[in-house]
C-alpha positions as CSV (number, residue, x, y, z in Angstrom):
1,X,-24.8,-7.8,33.2
2,X,-24.9,-8.4,29.5
3,X,-24.4,-5.2,27.5
4,X,-27.1,-4.4,24.9
5,X,-26.1,-3.4,21.4
6,X,-27.3,0.1,20.5
7,X,-27.2,2.5,17.5
8,X,-25.7,5.9,17.9
9,X,-29.0,7.7,17.8
10,X,-30.2,5.6,20.8
11,X,-27.4,6.9,23.0
12,X,-27.8,9.7,25.6
13,X,-26.0,10.8,28.7
14,X,-28.2,8.4,30.6
15,X,-27.4,5.3,28.6
16,X,-25.5,2.6,30.5
17,X,-24.3,-0.9,29.9
18,X,-24.2,-0.6,26.1
19,X,-22.1,-1.6,23.1
20,X,-22.0,0.0,19.7
21,X,-20.2,-0.8,16.5
22,X,-18.8,2.2,14.6
23,X,-16.4,3.2,11.9
24,X,-14.2,6.3,12.4
25,X,-14.8,8.3,9.3
26,X,-12.9,11.4,10.4
27,X,-10.0,11.9,12.9
28,X,-8.9,15.6,13.1
29,X,-5.6,16.9,14.3
30,X,-5.3,17.6,18.1
31,X,-6.3,21.2,18.8
32,X,-5.1,23.4,21.7
33,X,-6.8,26.5,23.0
34,X,-5.2,28.8,25.6
35,X,-6.0,27.8,29.1
36,X,-7.8,24.6,28.0
37,X,-6.8,21.0,27.7
38,X,-6.0,19.8,24.1
39,X,-8.8,18.0,22.3
40,X,-9.0,15.8,19.3
41,X,-12.4,15.6,17.4
42,X,-13.6,12.5,15.7
43,X,-16.6,11.6,13.6
44,X,-18.2,8.2,14.0
45,X,-20.7,6.3,11.9
46,X,-22.7,3.2,12.8
47,X,-24.1,0.4,10.7
48,X,-27.3,2.3,10.2
49,X,-25.5,5.3,8.8
50,X,-26.0,7.5,11.8
51,X,-23.1,9.8,12.7
52,X,-21.9,11.2,16.0
53,X,-19.0,13.4,17.1
54,X,-16.4,11.9,19.3
55,X,-13.8,13.7,21.4
56,X,-10.4,12.8,23.0
57,X,-9.1,15.1,25.7
58,X,-5.6,15.9,27.0
59,X,-3.4,13.1,28.2
60,X,-5.7,10.5,26.6
61,X,-4.8,11.7,23.1
62,X,-1.5,9.8,22.9
63,X,-3.3,6.6,24.1
64,X,-5.5,6.6,21.0
65,X,-2.9,7.8,18.5
66,X,-2.5,4.3,17.0
67,X,-5.4,2.6,18.7
68,X,-8.0,4.6,16.9
69,X,-7.4,5.5,13.2
70,X,-9.5,6.8,10.3
71,X,-11.5,4.1,8.5
72,X,-11.0,1.8,11.5
73,X,-14.0,-0.1,12.7
74,X,-14.5,-0.7,16.5
75,X,-16.8,-2.2,19.0
76,X,-17.1,0.3,21.8
77,X,-18.6,-0.2,25.3
78,X,-19.7,2.2,28.0
79,X,-18.0,5.3,26.6
80,X,-19.3,8.4,28.3
81,X,-22.0,10.2,26.3
82,X,-22.3,13.9,26.9
83,X,-24.3,16.8,25.3
84,X,-22.5,18.3,22.3
85,X,-21.4,21.9,22.8
86,X,-23.9,24.3,21.3
87,X,-21.6,25.8,18.7
88,X,-21.2,22.4,17.1
89,X,-24.8,21.3,17.1
90,X,-26.7,20.8,13.8
91,X,-29.8,19.7,15.6
92,X,-31.3,19.8,19.1
93,X,-30.2,17.4,21.9
94,X,-27.1,16.3,19.9
95,X,-24.6,14.2,21.9
96,X,-20.9,13.3,21.7
97,X,-18.9,10.3,22.7
98,X,-15.9,10.8,25.0
99,X,-13.0,8.5,24.4
100,X,-11.2,7.8,27.7
101,X,-8.9,5.1,29.0
102,X,-11.8,3.5,30.9
103,X,-14.0,2.7,27.9
104,X,-14.0,-0.6,26.1
105,X,-12.5,-0.5,22.6
106,X,-12.1,-3.6,20.5
107,X,-11.0,-3.4,16.8
108,X,-13.3,-5.2,14.4
109,X,-11.4,-7.4,12.0
110,X,-12.5,-8.0,8.4
111,X,-11.9,-6.7,4.9
112,X,-14.0,-3.6,5.5
113,X,-11.9,-2.5,8.5
114,X,-8.6,-2.2,6.8
115,X,-7.5,1.3,8.0
116,X,-4.7,3.5,6.6
117,X,-4.2,5.9,3.7
118,X,-5.9,5.0,0.4
119,X,-3.8,6.9,-2.0
120,X,-5.3,8.0,-5.3
121,X,-3.9,9.8,-8.4
122,X,-4.2,13.6,-8.6
123,X,-6.4,13.2,-11.7
124,X,-9.0,11.5,-9.5
125,X,-9.2,14.4,-7.0
126,X,-12.4,16.6,-7.3
127,X,-12.0,19.9,-9.0
128,X,-14.1,23.1,-9.1
129,X,-17.8,22.4,-8.6
130,X,-17.2,19.0,-7.1
131,X,-16.2,20.0,-3.6
132,X,-17.5,17.4,-1.0
133,X,-16.8,16.2,2.5
134,X,-15.0,13.1,1.3
135,X,-11.5,12.6,2.6
136,X,-8.7,11.9,0.1
137,X,-5.1,10.7,0.3
138,X,-2.6,11.4,-2.4
139,X,1.1,10.9,-3.1
140,X,2.9,13.5,-5.2
141,X,6.2,15.1,-6.1
142,X,6.5,18.5,-4.3
143,X,7.3,21.3,-6.8
144,X,6.9,24.3,-4.5
145,X,6.3,25.3,-0.9
146,X,5.1,28.8,-0.3
147,X,5.6,31.1,2.6
148,X,3.1,31.4,5.5
149,X,0.3,33.8,4.8
150,X,-2.8,34.9,6.8
151,X,-6.4,34.4,5.9
152,X,-9.2,36.2,7.8
153,X,-11.9,33.8,8.9
154,X,-14.7,35.3,10.9
155,X,-12.4,38.1,12.2
156,X,-9.6,35.7,13.1
157,X,-6.3,35.6,11.3
158,X,-5.5,32.0,10.4
159,X,-2.0,30.9,9.0
160,X,-2.0,29.1,5.7
161,X,0.8,27.7,3.5
162,X,0.4,26.5,-0.2
163,X,2.1,23.4,-1.5
164,X,2.2,22.5,-5.2
165,X,2.5,18.8,-6.2
166,X,2.3,16.8,-9.3
167,X,2.2,13.1,-10.3
168,X,2.2,10.9,-13.4
169,X,-1.5,11.1,-13.9
170,X,-1.6,14.8,-15.0
171,X,0.4,17.6,-16.5
172,X,-1.3,20.1,-14.2
173,X,0.0,20.6,-10.6
174,X,-2.4,20.5,-7.7
175,X,-2.3,23.2,-5.0
176,X,-2.8,22.0,-1.4
177,X,-3.4,24.3,1.6
178,X,-1.9,23.5,5.0
179,X,-3.6,25.4,7.8
180,X,-2.8,26.4,11.4
181,X,0.0,24.5,13.1
182,X,0.5,22.3,10.0
183,X,1.4,25.4,8.1
184,X,3.6,27.0,10.7
185,X,5.3,24.0,12.3
186,X,5.2,20.9,10.1
187,X,5.7,22.6,6.8
188,X,8.5,24.8,8.1
189,X,10.6,21.6,8.6
190,X,10.4,20.9,4.9
191,X,10.8,24.3,3.2
192,X,13.7,22.9,1.2
193,X,11.3,20.5,-0.5
194,X,11.5,22.4,-3.8
195,X,15.3,22.4,-3.9
196,X,15.2,18.7,-5.1
197,X,12.2,16.6,-5.8
198,X,10.6,14.9,-2.8
199,X,7.9,12.3,-2.9
200,X,5.4,13.0,-0.2
201,X,2.1,11.5,1.0
202,X,-0.7,13.9,2.1
203,X,-3.6,12.3,4.0
204,X,-7.2,13.2,4.9
205,X,-7.4,16.0,2.3
206,X,-10.7,17.7,1.7
207,X,-11.8,20.0,-1.1
208,X,-13.8,23.0,0.2
209,X,-15.0,26.2,-1.4
210,X,-13.6,29.3,0.2
211,X,-14.1,32.9,-1.1
212,X,-15.4,31.5,-4.3
213,X,-12.5,29.1,-5.0
214,X,-12.0,25.4,-4.3
215,X,-9.1,24.7,-1.9
216,X,-7.7,21.4,-0.9
217,X,-6.8,21.2,2.7
218,X,-4.6,18.5,4.3
219,X,-4.4,16.7,7.6
220,X,-0.9,15.1,7.8
221,X,2.3,14.7,5.8
222,X,4.5,11.6,5.2
223,X,7.9,11.7,3.5
224,X,8.2,8.8,1.0
225,X,5.4,6.7,2.5
226,X,5.7,2.9,2.1
227,X,3.4,2.4,-0.9
228,X,3.8,1.1,-4.4
229,X,3.0,4.6,-5.8
230,X,6.1,5.9,-4.1
231,X,8.3,3.6,-6.1
232,X,6.4,4.3,-9.3
233,X,6.6,8.1,-8.9
234,X,10.3,7.9,-8.1
235,X,10.9,5.9,-11.4
236,X,8.7,8.4,-13.3
237,X,10.6,11.4,-11.9
238,X,14.0,9.9,-12.6
239,X,13.0,9.2,-16.2
240,X,11.9,12.8,-17.0
């Protein structure tokens, strides 16, 4: 049977034999809750601009680590559609797409489907009053890595660690905030960053307003990422 192309807003838990073309506009870090399988949330957007949440569970997460990336475009067939959990719904009857090893997943080639970090200068990152949902990638020289502190969010203590970085576009450092396991585990491996300069890439950053201030949260960390800005920053730092 020939599969029929659909848009995301046409999909329900009863939809069968379909294809949809989407772009992955967000891919979060895997999350683990006590007594439950790990899950990795996604946000998908189709050619009409409609968005839908996606989810990868448990042992399927490693299968999609490289196969599905932020800004990648894919043709997907017969993924299971299920009702979105009530706490995540923004409207009635919202659904989510379940990424499993049984679904069809074909990368779409073309200029617009060139995934990977798109590094910008610090000067181009939004500041106070410009917070948005846009995701940002940046390469900078680490000046300072703070200790883990706790922030109370809705009655729950969440670990946070601050990182100060700078680059050749500004004289003012940028403070990044690493949350949860990124603060406690990943950053702990690099607490000696500030003993000598390190060039580090931070990806999928988002500027958000929290307690009246703008904070820049990060998704992942790469030491000396292979990029022309890494070379330029190293030359700039050595010349100072």
